[in-house]
Each structure stands twice: as C-alpha cells, then as structure tokens.
matplotlib code that plots the C-alpha trace (Angstrom):
import matplotlib.pyplot as plt

x = [-35.4, -35.8, -33.8, -30.9, -31.3, -28.9, -26.0, -24.1, -20.9, -21.3, -18.8, -20.3, -18.5, -18.9, -21.7, -23.9, -23.5, -27.1, -28.6, -27.4, -27.9, -24.2, -21.6, -18.4, -17.2, -16.2, -17.4, -20.7, -22.7, -26.3, -29.3, -31.6, -33.7, -30.7, -30.4, -26.8, -26.1, -22.3, -19.5, -17.7, -14.7, -11.5, -11.6, -13.9, -12.0, -12.7, -16.4, -16.7, -15.1, -17.5, -20.5, -19.2, -18.7, -22.2, -23.9, -22.1, -23.2, -26.8, -27.0, -29.1, -27.3, -25.9, -28.2, -27.2, -26.0, -28.5, -27.7]
y = [15.1, 13.1, 9.9, 10.4, 8.6, 5.9, 7.3, 5.4, 6.4, 6.4, 7.3, 9.6, 9.5, 12.2, 10.3, 10.1, 13.8, 14.7, 11.6, 12.9, 16.6, 17.4, 19.2, 17.5, 13.9, 12.3, 10.4, 11.6, 10.5, 9.9, 9.2, 6.2, 8.2, 8.8, 12.5, 13.8, 15.0, 15.4, 15.7, 15.7, 13.9, 12.8, 9.3, 6.7, 7.0, 10.8, 10.2, 7.4, 9.7, 12.5, 10.1, 8.8, 12.4, 13.4, 10.5, 11.1, 14.8, 13.9, 10.9, 11.3, 13.7, 12.3, 12.9, 15.8, 15.2, 16.3, 19.5]
z = [-18.8, -22.0, -22.3, -24.7, -28.0, -29.1, -31.3, -33.9, -35.8, -39.6, -42.3, -45.0, -48.4, -51.0, -52.9, -49.7, -48.6, -49.7, -48.0, -44.6, -45.4, -44.7, -46.8, -45.8, -45.9, -42.7, -39.6, -38.1, -35.0, -36.0, -33.7, -34.0, -36.5, -38.9, -38.0, -37.8, -34.3, -34.2, -36.7, -39.0, -37.5, -39.2, -37.6, -36.1, -32.8, -32.6, -33.4, -30.8, -28.2, -29.0, -28.7, -25.4, -24.1, -25.3, -23.6, -20.3, -20.4, -21.1, -18.6, -15.5, -13.1, -9.8, -6.9, -4.7, -1.2, 1.5, 3.3]

ax = plt.figure().add_subplot(projection="3d")
ax.plot(x, y, z, "-o")
ax.set_aspect("equal")
plt.show()
C-alpha cells in the first residue's frame, strides 16, 4: 500500500477558487502537491478533524492475530 501523502489545511477565498480548481470558498485539505483531497469545510477545526480521520484510515493496518 502506498504511503499516505502529507495533508495540510488551507483556506480558499473567492479570489483563489480557480487556483485550487474548486467552486466554493472554505477550508480544504490539500496534499503535498497542492491537489485538493477533502473539503470544503466551514472551519479549520472540521478540516483538521477530517485530515486526522483520513490519515488514521490510510495508516498501516494493525497486524492480525495468529489463528
């Protein structure tokens, strides 16, 4: 499985919508290449929570117990 990319929360105002190829203002999670991955969110806290949840889901799975 590929290693998850780093995600960062950015606020996209109206004048920057085209730069991020999105249609709504708000908070977005972008990867280390600047591609929008999650969003929009109404607040930084919601965006951070979504990033944390996404990274937990894509983290290496726990090893299975032997049967």
